[in-house]
C-alpha positions as CSV (number, residue, x, y, z in Angstrom):
1,M,-179.8,27.1,94.1
2,R,-180.4,29.2,91.0
3,F,-183.0,31.4,93.0
4,T,-180.5,31.9,95.9
5,G,-177.7,32.8,93.4
6,S,-179.9,35.3,91.6
7,L,-180.7,37.0,95.0
8,L,-177.1,37.0,95.7
9,A,-176.2,38.7,92.5
10,L,-179.0,41.3,92.9
11,G,-177.9,42.1,96.4
12,I,-174.3,42.6,95.1
13,A,-175.5,44.8,92.3
14,L,-177.6,46.8,94.6
15,V,-174.7,47.3,97.2
16,S,-172.4,48.4,94.5
17,A,-174.8,50.8,93.1
18,V,-175.1,52.5,96.5
19,P,-172.2,55.1,97.2
20,L,-170.1,54.4,100.1
21,Q,-170.9,56.9,102.6
22,D,-167.4,57.2,103.8
23,S,-165.6,57.3,100.4
24,P,-163.5,60.3,99.5
25,R,-165.8,61.1,96.7
26,Q,-169.1,61.0,98.6
27,R,-167.4,63.1,101.7
28,L,-166.5,65.8,99.1
29,L,-169.9,65.7,97.6
30,D,-171.5,66.0,101.1
31,G,-169.1,69.0,101.9
32,K,-167.2,67.0,104.5
33,P,-163.4,67.3,105.0
34,L,-161.1,64.5,103.8
35,P,-159.6,62.3,106.4
36,S,-155.8,63.1,106.8
37,K,-154.9,59.9,105.0
38,Y,-156.4,61.4,101.7
39,R,-154.9,64.9,102.1
40,T,-151.3,64.0,101.8
41,R,-149.1,61.1,101.7
42,S,-147.2,62.0,104.8
43,V,-147.5,64.1,107.8
44,S,-143.8,64.0,108.3
45,V,-142.2,67.3,109.5
46,T,-139.3,66.7,107.2
47,N,-141.1,66.5,104.0
48,P,-141.5,69.9,102.8
49,Y,-144.7,69.1,100.8
50,T,-146.9,68.4,103.8
51,P,-149.4,70.6,105.7
52,S,-147.3,70.2,108.9
53,Y,-143.8,71.4,107.3
54,R,-142.8,74.9,108.3
55,D,-139.9,77.0,106.7
56,P,-140.1,80.8,107.1
57,Y,-137.1,81.3,105.0
58,D,-138.1,79.7,101.8
59,T,-135.3,77.3,101.6
60,A,-134.6,75.6,98.2
61,V,-135.8,71.9,97.9
62,D,-134.0,69.5,95.4
63,S,-137.0,67.5,94.7
64,V,-135.2,65.7,91.7
65,G,-132.2,64.8,93.8
66,E,-134.3,63.8,96.9
67,G,-137.0,61.9,94.9
68,L,-139.8,64.0,96.4
69,D,-143.2,64.6,94.6
70,P,-143.9,68.3,95.1
71,L,-147.5,69.4,96.3
72,P,-149.0,72.8,96.8
73,F,-148.4,73.0,100.7
74,R,-146.7,75.9,102.2
75,N,-146.5,76.6,106.0
76,G,-149.8,75.2,106.8
77,K,-151.7,76.6,103.8
78,G,-152.6,74.8,100.5
79,A,-154.2,71.5,99.8
80,S,-153.6,68.0,98.0
81,V,-154.3,67.3,94.3
82,L,-157.2,65.2,93.3
83,G,-157.3,65.7,89.7
84,P,-154.7,64.8,86.8
85,W,-151.2,65.5,87.9
86,N,-148.0,65.1,86.0
87,K,-145.6,64.0,88.7
88,D,-142.5,64.1,86.5
89,R,-143.0,67.7,85.4
90,S,-143.9,68.7,88.9
91,R,-140.8,67.2,90.4
92,Q,-138.8,69.2,87.8
93,N,-140.4,72.5,88.7
94,P,-140.9,72.4,92.5
95,D,-141.0,76.2,92.8
96,L,-143.9,76.4,90.5
97,V,-145.9,73.9,92.5
98,R,-144.9,75.4,95.8
99,P,-143.6,79.0,95.1
100,P,-141.5,80.9,97.7
101,S,-143.9,83.1,99.8
102,T,-141.9,86.0,98.4
103,D,-143.3,85.3,94.8
104,H,-146.1,87.7,93.8
105,G,-147.7,89.1,90.6
106,N,-148.2,87.8,87.2
107,L,-144.8,87.7,85.4
108,P,-144.9,85.7,82.2
109,S,-143.0,82.4,81.8
110,L,-139.2,82.9,81.6
111,R,-138.3,79.3,81.1
112,W,-138.3,76.8,78.2
113,S,-136.7,73.4,77.8
114,F,-135.1,72.1,74.5
115,A,-136.8,69.0,75.3
116,D,-140.2,70.6,74.4
117,S,-138.8,71.9,70.9
118,H,-139.6,70.3,67.7
119,I,-136.7,68.3,66.3
120,R,-135.8,68.3,62.6
121,I,-134.1,65.0,61.9
122,E,-131.7,64.8,58.9
123,E,-129.1,62.5,57.4
124,G,-126.6,62.0,60.3
125,G,-127.9,64.8,62.4
126,W,-130.8,66.9,63.9
127,T,-131.5,70.3,65.0
128,R,-134.0,72.0,67.3
129,Q,-134.7,75.7,68.3
130,T,-135.9,78.2,71.0
131,T,-137.0,81.3,69.6
132,V,-139.7,84.0,70.5
133,R,-142.2,81.5,69.0
134,E,-141.4,78.9,71.7
135,L,-140.6,81.4,74.4
136,P,-142.3,84.8,73.9
137,S,-139.9,86.5,76.4
138,S,-136.9,85.5,74.2
139,V,-137.1,88.7,72.1
140,E,-133.4,89.7,71.9
141,L,-132.0,86.3,71.1
142,A,-132.7,82.9,69.7
143,G,-131.0,79.5,70.2
144,V,-130.5,76.3,68.2
145,N,-129.2,73.1,69.4
146,M,-127.7,71.0,66.7
147,R,-126.0,67.5,66.3
148,L,-123.7,66.3,63.6
149,E,-122.2,62.9,63.4
150,K,-118.7,62.3,62.3
151,G,-118.1,63.8,58.7
152,V,-121.7,65.3,58.7
153,I,-121.9,68.7,57.1
154,R,-124.2,71.6,57.9
155,E,-124.0,72.9,54.4
156,L,-122.6,76.2,53.1
157,H,-125.0,78.9,54.1
158,W,-125.4,82.3,55.7
159,H,-127.9,84.3,57.8
160,K,-129.3,87.7,58.1
161,E,-128.5,87.5,61.8
162,A,-125.0,87.1,63.4
163,E,-124.2,83.6,64.6
164,W,-122.4,82.8,68.0
165,G,-121.7,79.1,68.6
166,Y,-120.5,77.2,71.6
167,V,-119.3,73.5,71.3
168,L,-121.1,71.4,73.9
169,E,-119.5,68.1,73.0
170,G,-117.2,66.7,70.4
171,S,-115.2,68.5,67.8
172,V,-116.3,70.5,64.6
173,R,-114.6,72.2,61.7
174,V,-115.6,75.6,60.8
175,T,-115.1,77.5,57.6
176,A,-115.9,81.0,56.5
177,L,-115.2,83.7,54.0
178,D,-114.8,87.3,55.5
179,Y,-116.1,90.7,54.0
180,E,-112.7,91.1,52.1
181,G,-112.6,87.7,50.5
182,G,-110.2,86.1,53.0
183,N,-110.9,82.5,54.0
184,F,-111.0,81.1,57.5
185,I,-110.7,77.4,58.7
186,D,-110.4,76.2,62.3
187,D,-111.1,73.0,64.2
188,L,-112.8,73.3,67.6
189,E,-113.5,71.3,70.8
190,K,-115.8,71.4,73.8
191,G,-115.8,74.8,75.3
192,D,-114.7,76.8,72.2
193,L,-116.5,79.6,70.4
194,W,-117.2,80.9,67.0
195,Y,-118.9,84.2,65.8
196,F,-119.9,84.9,62.3
197,P,-121.2,88.4,61.6
198,S,-124.3,88.9,59.6
199,G,-123.9,87.7,55.9
200,I,-120.7,85.8,56.5
201,P,-120.9,82.6,54.5
202,H,-119.7,79.4,56.4
203,S,-120.0,75.9,56.9
204,L,-119.8,73.3,59.9
205,Q,-118.6,69.6,59.9
206,G,-118.5,67.0,62.6
207,L,-115.1,65.6,63.5
208,G,-113.7,62.8,65.6
209,D,-115.4,59.5,66.2
210,N,-118.6,61.0,67.6
211,G,-119.0,64.2,65.7
212,T,-120.2,67.2,67.6
213,E,-123.1,68.9,69.4
214,F,-123.2,72.7,69.9
215,L,-125.5,75.6,70.8
216,L,-126.0,78.4,68.3
217,I,-127.1,81.8,69.3
218,F,-128.6,84.5,66.8
219,D,-129.0,88.1,67.7
220,D,-132.7,88.3,67.0
221,G,-135.4,86.4,68.9
222,S,-137.4,86.0,65.9
223,F,-134.8,84.1,64.0
224,S,-135.8,80.9,62.3
225,E,-133.4,78.1,61.4
226,E,-135.8,77.5,58.3
227,S,-134.9,80.9,56.9
228,T,-131.2,80.2,56.5
229,F,-129.7,81.0,53.0
230,L,-128.5,77.7,51.6
231,V,-126.2,77.5,48.6
232,T,-128.1,74.3,47.3
233,D,-131.5,76.0,47.7
234,W,-130.3,79.1,45.9
235,L,-128.9,77.2,42.9
236,A,-131.8,75.0,42.7
237,H,-133.9,78.2,42.1
238,T,-131.6,79.9,39.6
239,P,-131.6,79.0,35.8
240,K,-128.7,76.8,34.9
241,S,-127.9,79.2,32.0
242,V,-127.1,81.8,34.6
243,I,-125.2,79.3,36.9
244,A,-123.2,78.5,33.8
245,K,-122.3,82.2,33.1
246,N,-121.4,82.8,36.8
247,F,-118.9,79.9,36.8
248,H,-117.6,80.2,33.3
249,L,-118.7,76.7,32.4
250,A,-121.1,75.0,30.0
251,P,-124.6,74.5,31.3
252,E,-124.5,70.6,31.1
253,I,-121.9,70.7,33.9
254,F,-124.8,71.5,36.3
255,A,-127.3,69.0,35.0
256,H,-127.1,66.9,38.3
257,L,-127.1,69.7,40.8
258,P,-129.3,69.0,44.2
259,E,-132.9,69.8,43.2
260,K,-133.5,71.0,46.6
261,E,-131.7,72.0,49.9
262,K,-129.4,69.4,51.4
263,Y,-129.2,71.3,54.9
264,I,-127.5,68.7,56.9
265,F,-126.0,65.5,55.1
266,Q,-123.2,63.0,55.3
267,G,-120.1,64.2,53.8
268,S,-116.7,62.7,53.1
269,Q,-114.1,62.6,55.7
270,P,-112.0,65.7,55.9
271,G,-108.2,65.8,56.0
272,S,-106.1,68.2,58.0
273,I,-106.6,71.9,57.8
274,D,-103.3,72.3,55.9
275,E,-104.3,69.7,53.4
276,E,-107.7,71.3,52.7
277,R,-106.8,74.9,52.8
278,P,-107.4,76.7,49.4
279,E,-104.3,77.6,47.6
280,G,-103.5,80.0,44.6
281,S,-102.3,83.5,43.8
282,N,-105.8,85.0,44.2
283,V,-106.5,83.2,47.6
284,K,-105.7,84.8,51.0
285,K,-106.3,84.0,54.6
286,S,-108.7,86.0,56.6
287,K,-107.3,88.6,58.9
288,Y,-110.1,88.1,61.4
289,Q,-110.2,85.5,64.1
290,F,-113.7,84.1,64.1
291,T,-113.0,81.5,66.8
292,H,-112.2,81.6,70.5
293,K,-111.3,79.2,73.2
294,M,-113.5,80.2,76.1
295,L,-112.7,77.4,78.4
296,A,-109.0,77.9,78.0
297,Q,-109.3,81.4,79.6
298,D,-108.1,81.7,83.2
299,P,-111.2,81.7,85.4
300,K,-112.0,84.0,88.1
301,I,-112.1,81.9,91.3
302,T,-114.9,82.7,93.8
303,S,-115.7,81.4,97.1
304,G,-118.5,79.2,95.4
305,G,-117.3,78.6,91.9
306,Q,-115.6,80.0,88.7
307,V,-116.4,82.7,86.1
308,R,-115.2,83.2,82.5
309,I,-116.4,86.2,80.4
310,T,-116.0,86.4,76.7
311,D,-117.0,89.5,74.9
312,S,-115.6,92.0,72.4
313,K,-112.8,92.9,74.9
314,N,-111.1,89.5,74.4
315,F,-112.9,88.2,71.3
316,P,-112.9,91.4,69.3
317,V,-115.0,90.0,66.3
318,S,-118.0,89.3,68.6
319,K,-119.7,92.7,68.3
320,T,-123.3,91.6,69.0
321,V,-123.0,88.8,71.6
322,A,-121.3,88.7,75.0
323,A,-121.3,85.7,77.3
324,A,-120.2,84.3,80.7
325,H,-119.6,80.7,81.7
326,L,-120.2,79.9,85.1
327,I,-119.5,76.9,87.5
328,I,-121.5,77.1,90.6
329,E,-120.8,74.7,93.2
330,P,-123.6,72.8,95.2
331,G,-125.4,75.2,97.7
332,A,-123.6,78.2,96.1
333,L,-125.2,81.3,94.7
334,R,-124.8,83.5,91.7
335,E,-125.0,86.6,93.5
336,M,-128.1,88.9,93.4
337,H,-127.4,91.2,90.5
338,W,-129.0,92.7,87.3
339,H,-127.7,93.4,83.7
340,P,-128.2,97.1,82.6
341,N,-127.5,96.6,78.9
342,A,-129.3,93.6,77.6
343,D,-131.7,90.7,78.4
344,E,-130.1,87.6,79.9
345,W,-130.4,84.3,77.8
346,S,-129.3,81.5,80.1
347,F,-128.6,78.0,79.0
348,F,-128.1,75.3,81.6
349,I,-125.5,72.7,80.8
350,S,-125.6,70.6,83.9
351,G,-126.9,70.6,87.4
352,R,-130.2,71.9,88.8
353,A,-131.0,75.5,89.8
354,R,-133.7,77.9,90.9
355,V,-133.8,81.5,89.8
356,T,-136.1,84.3,91.2
357,V,-136.7,87.2,88.9
358,F,-137.7,90.5,90.5
359,A,-139.6,92.8,88.1
360,A,-140.4,95.8,90.4
361,E,-144.0,96.8,91.4
362,G,-143.9,93.9,93.8
363,N,-143.7,91.3,91.1
364,A,-141.3,88.4,91.4
365,R,-141.4,84.7,90.1
366,T,-139.3,81.8,90.8
367,F,-138.3,79.0,88.1
368,N,-136.4,75.8,88.2
369,Y,-133.9,74.7,85.5
370,L,-132.3,71.4,84.5
371,P,-129.7,70.5,81.7
372,G,-131.0,71.7,78.3
373,D,-133.3,74.4,79.6
374,V,-133.3,78.0,78.7
375,G,-134.0,80.9,80.9
376,I,-134.7,84.6,80.1
377,V,-134.1,87.5,82.5
378,P,-135.1,90.8,81.0
379,R,-132.7,93.7,81.3
380,N,-132.5,95.5,84.6
381,M,-134.6,92.9,86.5
382,G,-133.0,91.7,89.7
383,H,-132.2,87.9,90.0
384,F,-130.0,85.1,91.3
385,V,-129.1,81.7,90.4
386,E,-128.9,79.1,93.2
387,N,-127.5,75.6,92.8
388,I,-130.1,73.4,94.7
389,G,-128.5,70.0,93.5
390,D,-125.7,67.9,94.6
391,E,-123.4,68.4,91.6
392,P,-121.8,71.6,90.1
393,L,-124.1,73.8,88.1
394,V,-122.7,74.7,84.8
395,M,-124.5,77.5,82.7
396,L,-123.9,80.1,80.1
397,E,-125.2,83.7,80.5
398,I,-125.5,85.0,76.9
399,F,-126.4,88.7,75.9
400,R,-127.1,90.7,72.7
401,A,-124.4,93.2,73.6
402,D,-120.7,93.9,72.7
403,E,-119.7,93.9,76.4
404,F,-120.8,91.8,79.4
405,R,-122.1,94.1,82.3
406,D,-123.7,93.3,85.5
407,I,-124.4,95.2,88.8
408,S,-123.9,93.6,92.1
409,L,-126.3,94.2,94.9
410,F,-123.7,93.4,97.4
411,Q,-121.2,95.8,96.0
412,W,-123.8,98.6,95.5
413,L,-124.9,98.4,99.2
414,G,-121.3,98.4,100.4
415,E,-120.2,101.3,98.4
416,T,-123.2,103.6,99.4
417,P,-123.1,105.7,102.6
418,Q,-123.6,103.3,105.3
419,R,-126.1,105.5,107.2
420,Q,-128.4,105.5,104.1
421,V,-128.2,101.7,103.8
422,A,-128.8,101.2,107.5
423,D,-131.8,103.7,107.7
424,T,-133.4,101.9,104.7
425,L,-133.2,98.3,105.9
426,F,-132.4,98.3,109.6
427,S,-134.0,101.2,111.2
428,D,-135.7,99.2,114.0
429,D,-133.0,96.5,114.6
430,E,-129.6,97.9,115.9
431,E,-128.0,94.4,116.4
432,A,-128.8,93.2,112.7
433,R,-127.9,96.6,111.5
434,Q,-124.4,96.5,112.7
435,K,-123.8,92.8,111.5
436,F,-125.0,93.8,108.1
437,L,-122.8,96.9,107.9
438,D,-119.7,94.8,109.0
439,A,-120.5,92.3,106.2
440,V,-120.8,94.8,103.4
441,N,-117.9,97.0,104.5
442,N,-115.2,97.3,102.0
443,P,-117.1,94.9,99.6
444,K,-115.2,92.5,97.3
445,R,-117.0,91.2,94.4
446,D,-118.0,87.5,94.8
447,E,-119.9,86.7,91.8
448,V,-120.5,83.1,92.8
449,S,-120.7,83.1,96.6
450,K,-120.7,80.1,99.0
451,G,-122.8,82.2,101.5
452,P,-121.9,82.4,105.3
453,E,-119.2,79.8,104.8
454,A,-117.3,82.4,102.6
455,Q,-116.8,84.8,105.5
C-alpha cells in the first residue's frame, strides 16, 4: 500500500509539473489566441467595454453610477487586461481606459484629486494642497483644502500671494487688518467667499457645532502652505528684548510665548462679532468689503442648469481671482467654449463629469472628474464639461484674473456670416447645412445646455 501511495504521489507531481496544453498561459506562450471567455467578461452588445459594442458617437459612460469595470475596447479594437489592474481607479477614469476616438496627441495630465494629496494633521483640523508640485499644469493658481472643527483657529498669518476662499460646509469667522489700519470681522456660511490681497494679515476660526471646511485659492501655482508668515513663528525667532520694546512691556511678560508655530489649534469659543470687535479712539473699521455671498447671487438660469459669476465687477476687492459657480443637471453640457484671459482651475464639489480639452495641432484629451478633483484647462484651449452622472454636477471655475471671460463656440458660429460657416463645415451636405444654420441663427447664450431637448 505504501508503494502504491508513492506511485500515486509521484504521478500527481508529474502531472502538476506538466503545463496544461489548453491553459490561457500556455496558449499565449504558444502564440495561440485566447478563447472568448478569457478575452472579456461579457459579449453583451449593451456593455460598452466589450469587443462587440459599437458607438460611432463616443457617448459618455457613467462607469461609477452603472457599476461597470472599464476595459480598453472601442468599436471592435483593443484587448483585455492580463496584468495588474486597479479596478477602482479605472472605474473613476473610464475615458482614460477607453478614450473617445476623437482623442489624439500627448497632452499632459490636467487632472488631480485632493484624495492623492498629503494631509497635514493638526489639533482639531487638517489641510492638504494642490499646487504645481502635485499637478505640473497648475501654474497660475494653487489650491488648499482645509478643515477646522468648532472653535479651532487657523492662526494669525499673512501670505505673499492673495488668498481667495470658498466655504464648502459649515461656518467660519474671518478677521483681517487692511492696508490703512482698518479692522474687518465677518461670519461666513456655505457658499460665501473671502478675498485677502497680498500681505493682508488675517485669521480664520471654525464656528457652529461642526466647524467648517473650505477651499483656498492662491494666485501663484508654486504657492506652499508651509511658506505662510505666522505670528507665532515670527515671535519665536525674534529676541524677547526686541519684542518687549515693540509692545512697550517688560521682557519677562513674554517668557512663555509659543516656542514654535501653532498653525492650527483649538481656541476658546468666540462671542458675537459685536462682543469681540476691537474698540478705542485709535481703532477703526475697514472701509473694504473682504467677503461676498456668492450663492446668494441671483443665478442665470439656463436650459441645463445655473450659473453664478463673481469677479471684480460685483466683488471689487477681488482683483486677481475671478470665479463661476455652476450647477449642471444630469445629461447637460457646459457648452463648448474657451477662456482668453487665464487658465481655468476647476474644482468639482459634487457629481461626475467628463471634460475634453482641445489644444490645437490635432491634440485633444478627455478626463473624468469626481468630487474633490481638480482640473486645469490652459487659456484659449477649447473644452466642455459634461455631466455624465445621475445627480447635479456642482463645480467652481476659478481664474487668475480680475474679470471672468469666456467665448462661446455656439455664439461665435451664430454671429459669423452664415455662408462662411456653411462652406467650412457643411460644403458636402446640404440638408445638414440648413439644419445647422437654423440652429445657430440669432444665437442666445446657453452656458449650460440640455442639448436637443432645449430646442
